[in-house]
N, C-alpha and C positions, 0 to 999 in steps of 0.2 A: 499555511505550513502546519502540519500536525505537531501537537505538543508531545513532550516526553512521556506523559501519562498515557496518551493514545497509543504510542508504540509499545509500551509495556502491556497494554491490554491485548494487542494483536499477538504478542509473543506468548502470553498466557493461553490464548485460544489455540494457537498452533501447537503448543506443548500438550494441551489437553487431548488432542486427537492424534498425537504421534503414536504410531504403532497400531492404530486401529484401521482395519480394512473397511473403507467406506464405499467400496464398489458394489457390495452386495448388502441387501437389507438384513437387519438383525433377526435372529431366530426367536426373539421374544414375542413376535406377533403370532407365532404358532403355539406358544405356551398357554395352558389353560388359565383362565382368570380365577383368582382365588380372593374371595371377599374376606375382609377381616372379621374376626369373631365379634358379635355384638357386645358392647359394654353394658353392664347392668346400669340401668338408668332409673332414677327415682320417679321420673315422669311416666305416666301410663296413658293409654289411649282414653280419650274422653268420649263417652257415649251420652246420648240424649237422656236426660233424667226427668224432664218436665219442670225443672226448677227455672224460674224466669226472673226472680228478683235478685238484683245485684247487691252484694254485701261486701263492704271493704272496711278495714280498720287497721290501725297501726299497733304492732306488738313488738316485744323485745326480740332480739335475734335468737336468744336461747329458747324462748317460747315457740318461735317459728320452727326452729330446728327440731324440737321435741314433737311438735304437732305433725310436721311433715313425715318424720321418721315413724311415728305411731301409725299414721294413715297408710304409709307405704307398707310397713311390716304386717299390718292387719288387712291389707288389700282393700282399703276403703277410699272412697272419694273424699275430698276435703269436706264437702257439704254433708256427707254421711257421718263423718266424725263429729262435726259441729252439732248435727241433730242428736247424735248419741250423747254428747256432752250436755246439751240443753235438757234432754230427757232425764239424765242422771241428776242434774241440778234441781229440776222440779221435784223428783222423787225424794232427794235428800232434804229439801226444804218443806216437803209436804204440800206443795202448791197445787191448786186445782185451777182449771181454766177461768172460773169466775173470780179467782183472786187477782188475775193479771190482765184479763181482757176487758176492753171498754164496752160499755153497754150502749 
C-alpha cells in the first residue's frame, strides 16, 4: 500500500503538468541554440615549451594569488615568470654562473 508521501508526490507531478498540452512537441526544438558567453578564466591554454623538469614548492596563499595574477595580466606562463624572477634576482645580487654552478 503506498504511503502518504508517495501520494503527495503524484499530486505534485499532476499539478506541474496541468494546463500544458502534451499532445504536441514543444517548439523549443526549433529554437536556435545559444551558447553562453565565455567567462574570463585565469587559466590559459598550455603550449609545449621544451621545459621538462618538474618544479613544485609550497607558498603562502597571498604569494600564490599575486604570482598567478601577475602571470595572467602579463600574459606569461608560470615558468616564464619564474625565469624572469630568477634572472632579476641574479642581476640584483650580481651573480655570475661561476658563483652558483658546480664544477
